[in-house]
Each structure stands twice: as structure tokens, then as C-alpha cells.
N, C-alpha and C positions, 0 to 999 in steps of 0.2 A: 659523350653524354648518352645515357641509357634511354631508349625510347619509353614513353609512357606505356604502362600495362593496359590502361583503359583511357580513352579520350571521349569527351562529349562537347557538344557545341550548343550554346544558347543563341538562337536566332531571334532578333528583335527589330522592330521599328522603334523610333524615338518615343519616349514618354509612355512606356509600357511596364515600368518597374524592374527593368533588367539590372540596374545598379543595386537596387534593394535586394534582389535575389542573389546577385554576385556576392554582396557582403554577407548575406545569411549563409550561403554555402561555404564560403571561405572560413567563416567563423567556426564551422564544425571541425576543421582540421583533417577531414577525411574525404572531402569532395573536390579537391583541387582548388585553384584560385581562378575562376573563370572571368578574368578581366578582358578588356579590349586590347589584347596583346599586339594586334596589328596597327593600332592607332599610332600615328606619327612615324610609321615606317613606310617605305616606298615599295609598292608592289613591283615596280619595274627594275629595281636594283636589289631586291631581297636576296640574301645569301643563305646557304644551309647553316652557317654559323649563327645567323640571326634566328632562324627557325629553331635551332637547338636552344638558343637563349630563351625563346618563348616557352619551350617545353620546361626548361628549368624553373622559370618564374611561375608557371601555372600548375606545377605538379606537387602534390603533397607526398608525404613519406610512404604512403601505401601505393604509390604509382599511378594515382588518378590525376589526369590532366583535364582542365577545363578552359574554354575560351568563349567569348561572346562577340558577336558581330552582327551588323545589319546587312551583310552581304553586298560587297562591291565586286562586280564582275571582273574588275581589273585584278583582283587578288586571285581569282580563278585562272586568269590568263598568266599572271606572274608565277603562280605555283606550277602551272602546266609547263611553262618554259623552264623553270628551275629544275624540275624533276624529269624533264625530257619525256613528257607523256604525249601520246598521239592525240590528234584532234578528235578521235573517236572515243576517247576516255570520257566518261560521264563526269559531271561536276563533283559528285560524291566521291568518285575514284580519285580525282585530283585532290580533293580535300583530305582524303585518307593518306595520301602520299605525304602531305605536310603535317598532318596530325594523326599519327599511327593509331590503329585500333579505335578509330572514331566511328562507333556503331550506334551511338545514342545521340538523339537530337531533341532539343527542347525549343518549342516555338512560343514566343511571348507575343500576345496580341492584346488589343483593346477593342471592346465592342463599339464604344461610342467614338467614332473617328472624328467627329466635330470637336469633342472635348480634347482628344489627342492633339489635333492641329492647333487648337487654341493654347493648350499647355506648351506646345513646342514653340509657338510664336512668343508667348509670354517669356519663356526662358531666353529666347534670342534677344528680345528688346530690353529685358531686365538684367541679363547677365547672370541670373541666379538659376542654375540648372539643378542644384540639389541643396537641401537644407538639413544639416545634421540634426538628429533627434535632440530636442530640447533647446536648440539655438533660437535666439530671438529673431523673428522675421526681419529681413532687411527692408528698409524703407525705399519704395520705388514710386516715382512719378510717371506712371505709364498709362494712365487712363486715356490720354490722347494718342496713344500709340496703336490704336486699333487700325488694322489694314486688311480690308477684305481680300485684295488680290494676294497678299502674302499668306494669309490663312488658307485661302482656297488652293494655293499652290501646295502648301504642306498637306492639306487634306488629300490632294491627288497623289502627292509623292509617297505618303505612307501606304496608300493602296497599291501603288506600283511596286514598292519595295516588298510588300507582302506577296504580290503576284510572282515576283522573282524567286522568293523563298519557296513558294508552292511549287514552282517549276523545278527547283532543286530537289525537293522531296519526291515529286511525281516521277522524275527520271528513273529512280530506282525503287519506286513504290515504298518509300520511307513513310512510316506513320510516326510522327514526332509526338512527344508528350506536349500537349497544348496547355499553356497557362494563360488564363484571361486576367488582365489587370484588375478588373472590377471584383473578381472572385479572390484574387491574391490578397488584396488589401483587407478583405473581410476575414480571411483565414490564413494569416501569415504562417504560423507554425505548421498547420496542417499541410499547406502547400509545400513547404520545405521538406517535410517528412515524405510527402508523395514523390518528390524529386529523388530523394535518397533511395526510396524503394525502387523507383524506375531504373536507377543506376546500379541496382543490386548492391547497395552499400548498407551495411547494418547500422541502424540508428540506436542500437543498444549502447548506453553510456555516452551518447553523443549530446553535447550541449549546444543548443541553437541560441545564438545571441539575440536579444530583442531587436526590433526594427531599428536600423541605423539612421533612417531618414524620416522626416515629416513631410506631409503633403504640402504642396505650394499653392493649391487652388485658393483664390481669394475673390472678393466681390468684383474686382475689375475683370477677372477671367470669366466669371459667370455672366457679366454683362456682355462680354464679347461673344460668348457661346450663343446667347439668345439673339443678339444682333446678327451674327453670321447666319444662324438658323433662318431668320426671317428674310435676310437679303438673298441668301442662296436659293430660296424657293419663291422669290418674288415673281408674281405673274403665273406661277404654276397653278394649273387647274386642280390637280390632285396632289396636295401637299402630304409628304410622308411624315412630317414631324411638326 
């Protein structure tokens, strides 16, 4: 298997639009196929053959490879062991061993972490993580599934995940291309074009497919947002929101 000529990684925490961006970039035919290639694989038993299989699946004919991940440090440990790298090697050096020529990084975030956590919890209790564009909304009886502790845990977890990603970047002074969910959904095509420009991929004659997914937010989710906002700040003297 020939190594990718160029690799890039999309770093994301849950519910930040990473699947929407994955589908958009894949649709161009020139920006790799940045799926979660490590999903369902075991970092403790990963082989070089499996790594090459990921290259094959995520690389377009122009040699561009893409992958997306929420950063599990077990993968850093697994790749470090697989490629026999010293403990002094930075996380980015380990990453480049697994994904050659990976010098471009895209960080997806969401300003409103409360809405992120609620969206995450809604997906967990409903089982509906994505909705294809134009599909009829699934019927869910989830209004009584509000759980302060669960949403609070996810609220904290997304912040910890982003802190881990920031550490990855700061080790080698990496400045990623930052995509904010709230801006992405307002300017879908412009965001995708910005990514292509960042990757130094010409957008001439490139066709970007329309958004593949519809938003899942509903009345129940909005009720949970407001309820959590109030309960999280209960008894606070200086409320932030």
C-alpha cells in the first residue's frame, strides 16, 4: 500500500457537525474520506495491515487521506507501541507515524456546551444520532428522559476532550483550522471551501453535495437546555446565563 501524499485529521467532540463535514468533504472526491477509521478497532491489538487498510479506505485518487477522531489517548499509546516510538516522541509525532504526512489539523468545536451536552444526551436516549436530509423525524417518547447528572457529565466530558486536543496541538505549536458548529450550519458551503483552501486543494470544478443531514433539535431538547441552565446555576449569586 502506497502511503498517502497528504493526510489531515478532523478532531472533534460529540455533536459538533463532524459527520456533516465528513460527508461534504467526501462528496468532493478530492479531499479523502475522513471517517472514524479507528472506530470498532482495538488500539491494543492494531496491526500495520489494519493501518494500511485505513489509508486505503480514507484516500482519494489524488493521494489525500482524511480521518476524524475525538482523541482517545489509548490510540496514542497503541500507535507508539506499534511503531516502536520512544516515550519522548510527541503525540503529533506518533500520529504522523500512523498517518504519514499529517501536517493539517481541523478542530471542530461548539460554542454552546450546554446545547452540545443536551444534544449528546438526546442522541443517547433516543438512539437517533443522525437524520438523513429529508427523512421524516423519528417519533420519540423522551420528554421524561431528562437527567441532570447525565447531561452534567457530558457537559464536563466534552470540555475534558477539548482540553486533551488542545494539549495535542500545543505540544508542537500546531495551529489548527477551527470550525465552530454554530458558524458551520449558517455557512455550509463556505466552510467546506475554506477547508479545501486550508488543505491546498483546488476547488475549481469541484462539486460540493448539499447538506446530507438535518438538525435534530426539537422542543424536548430546548426544554432540557433551559432546565439544565437553571438547575446548573441554582443558588449562584452571579449567574452567567
